[in-house]
C-alpha positions as CSV (number, residue, x, y, z in Angstrom):
1,M,2.8,9.1,-31.9
2,T,4.9,7.6,-34.8
3,K,6.1,3.9,-34.7
4,Q,9.6,5.5,-35.3
5,K,9.3,7.9,-32.3
6,F,8.2,5.4,-30.3
7,Q,10.6,3.3,-31.2
8,E,13.6,5.9,-30.8
9,L,12.1,6.2,-27.0
10,I,12.3,2.6,-26.3
11,D,15.2,1.9,-27.9
12,G,16.8,5.0,-25.4
13,G,15.5,3.2,-22.1
14,R,12.8,5.7,-21.8
15,E,10.1,4.6,-19.4
16,I,6.4,5.9,-20.9
17,E,3.2,6.4,-19.7
18,F,-0.5,6.9,-21.1
19,E,-4.0,7.1,-21.5
20,Y,-5.9,4.8,-23.7
21,S,-9.7,4.3,-23.8
22,G,-9.9,5.4,-20.3
23,K,-7.3,3.1,-18.8
24,R,-3.8,4.0,-17.8
25,F,-0.8,2.1,-19.0
26,S,3.4,2.2,-18.6
27,I,6.0,1.1,-20.5
28,T,9.1,0.2,-18.0
29,Y,12.5,-2.1,-17.8
30,Y,14.3,-4.2,-15.5
31,E,17.4,-6.8,-15.8
32,P,16.8,-9.6,-14.4
33,N,19.9,-11.8,-15.4
34,G,21.7,-9.1,-17.5
35,S,19.7,-8.9,-20.2
36,L,17.2,-6.1,-20.9
37,V,13.0,-7.0,-20.7
38,I,10.6,-4.3,-21.2
39,S,7.4,-4.5,-18.9
40,F,4.0,-3.6,-20.5
41,C,0.8,-2.9,-18.3
42,E,-2.0,-1.6,-17.2
43,F,-1.8,-0.2,-13.9
44,Y,-2.1,-2.5,-11.4
45,K,-2.9,-5.4,-13.9
46,E,-1.4,-8.0,-15.7
47,I,2.5,-7.3,-16.3
48,T,4.0,-8.9,-19.8
49,D,7.7,-8.8,-20.3
50,V,9.5,-9.0,-23.9
51,E,13.0,-8.7,-25.1
52,T,12.5,-6.7,-28.1
53,F,10.4,-3.4,-29.7
54,E,8.6,-5.5,-32.2
55,Q,7.2,-8.0,-29.4
56,L,6.1,-5.0,-27.7
57,C,4.2,-3.6,-30.3
58,N,2.0,-6.8,-30.7
59,I,1.3,-7.1,-27.5
60,E,-2.6,-6.7,-27.1
61,R,-5.0,-5.7,-24.7
62,Y,-8.9,-5.4,-25.1
63,G,-8.2,-6.7,-28.4
64,V,-5.4,-4.0,-29.3
65,K,-2.3,-3.6,-29.9
66,V,0.4,-1.4,-27.7
67,I,1.3,-0.2,-31.4
68,D,-2.1,0.9,-32.7
69,M,-2.7,2.9,-28.8
70,V,0.4,4.8,-29.2
71,E,0.1,5.4,-32.7
72,S,-3.3,6.8,-32.0
73,I,-1.9,9.1,-29.0
74,S,-0.6,12.8,-29.5
75,D,2.9,12.9,-28.6
76,D,1.4,15.5,-26.0
77,D,-0.6,13.3,-24.4
78,I,2.0,10.4,-23.6
79,D,4.1,10.9,-20.7
80,V,8.0,10.0,-21.1
81,F,10.4,9.7,-18.2
């Protein structure tokens, strides 16, 4: 998936699930105090909350940034809700 397509999905508030290196990850949202927060996590593991798309792209898990994970996966292998 391209960074542009990924940003369109995030800007549109779409929830995303994908598998990378045998692990399942998700991106969801919530509004704790009226401002939108983006949550990234490996299923049933540590959650990282950020406020911007660029911050999301720079989250690292296992030494790999989220944007690098997403860009290495085809659109068909990413579940969008």
